[in-house]
N, C-alpha and C positions, 0 to 999 in steps of 0.2 A: 504494500500500500504506500502511496506517495504521501509524505509528510507535507501538508500544506504550508507549514512554516518554513520548510527548506526549499520548496519548489517555487520558482518564479518564472515569469515569461521570458526573462533573459536567459535562463538556463535552458529553456526549451529551444530558443533560437540557436543556441550554441551547437545543438545536434543537427540542425538543418544543413544538408549538404550544400556546398557552394562550389562554384566553378574553380577548378585548379588547373595548373599548367598542362596536365595530362588527361583532363576529363574528356569524356565522350558526351556530346551534347545533342539535344534536339531543340531547335530554336526557330523563331521567325526573325528576319532582319531586313532592314531597308537602308540603302545608301542613297542620299540625295545631296544636292548642293544647297547653298544657303538661300537660293530662290525657290526651293521646293521641287526642282526638276529631279525626278527619280531616275537613278541609274540601274538599280536592281532592287527587287523586293520579293519576298516569299509570303507576305501577309495574305495575299489573295490566292496562294497556291498551297501545296503541301509544305509542311515545315522542313527545314534543312536539318541534316545530321552531319556532324563533323567531329573529328578527333583533334582536340587542342594540340598545338605543337607540330602538326603534320604538314603545315603549309597550305591547307585548304582555305584558310582565311588569313589575311595579312596580319603580321605579328602585331602591328600597332592596334588593329581592331581586336585581336585576341586579348591584348593587355587591358582593354576596357572591360572585358568580361570577367577577369579574375576577381573572385570574391563575391560575385553575384549569386544569390540563391535562386532556385527554381521558382517559377511563377512570377518572376520579376520582369517588369518592362521598364526600360530606361532609354533615354536619348542622350547621346554624346555629341557635342559640337567640337570638331577637331580642326585646328588650323592646318593648312596644307603641309607644313613641315611635320605635323604629328599624324597625318593621315597617310598619304602616298608620296610624300616628299615634294620638294620644289621641282619645278619644270627645269630640265637641264638641256639647253640648246646643243650641247656637245653630243647628245644621244640622238640627234637627227643626222642621218648619213645618206649620201647619194652613192649608190652602188651600181656598177656596170651590170647590165642585164646578163651579159655572157658570164659573169662571175657568180650568178645565182644558180641554184640547182635547177636542172631542166624540168623536173617533175612538179615544180610549184606553179599553181595557177595564179597569175598576177592580175589583180583587179583593184583599181583605185578605190580608196576608202574602205579597205578591208584589212583584217588582221591576218598576218601571215606568220605561221609558226615555223621556226627553224630548229633543226636538231643541232646539238653541240658537236663540234668536230671530234671530241674524245668519247662520244657516246653517252655523256652525262646528261644532266637536265637541259632541256631545250629552252628557247626564249622566243618571244613574239615581237613583231614590229608592225606598226600601222603603216600601210602603204598610202602615202599622201599624194604622190605624183608619179606618173609613168610616161616615159617617152620611148622612142624607138630604141634608144641606147642605154638609158639609165632608169633607175627606180629610186625614189626618195622615201626612205623609211624613217619613222619616228619610233624609237625604242623606249620612250618614256611611258610610264603607266598612264592609261587614258585619263585618270583622275589626278595626275601629278600637277601640283601648283594650284589646286582648288581646295578651299575649305570644305569640309564634309560634315553632313549630319548623319550620324549612325544611330539608328533606332533598332533596339533589340528586345525580344521577349524570350526569356529562357523558359522552355517548356519542361524539359527534363534533363537531369544530370546523372550519368552513370559512371 
C-alpha cells in the first residue's frame, strides 16, 4: 500500500519515461519557417518512428527532444545556426557534365543523390542549373540559413 504521506506527484513524475539519446520513439513532427510555410509534417499522416542517434533526424532536432516525456507536445523556435546551419556559398559547385556518373538522370530543380567514392555514406545536391556542358549543384541542406519552427508531439517512448 502507498503511504500517502510519502507519495507525491513529483515522485510519480520521476518514473515517467523521457526521451534519451538512444530511445526509440513514435512521434508527430512538423518543420516550418517563421512565416508558417510547412516543409514537412506527419500530423495529418501516420506518426513517424525513429531511433534516436541513428541519423534519421538531424542531431540539432534530436537535442530538442531529450528529456521530453510521452504525450508531450512542444514547439521549438530555432535560429538557422541551431537548426540546419548557415547557408555556405562554398557548397555551391559547377560540375562538368562529363564528370558526372552516366546513370544519373539530370533534371533542374531536383535533388540528386551521389554515392561516396569509398562506398561510404552518400550525399545529395540540389540541381539548380543545367547547361549542355555543366551542372550547378547546391550541396547545402535545403533549410540551411533559415530559422525553423519545430513542432513535436511525443506519442510513445521505448
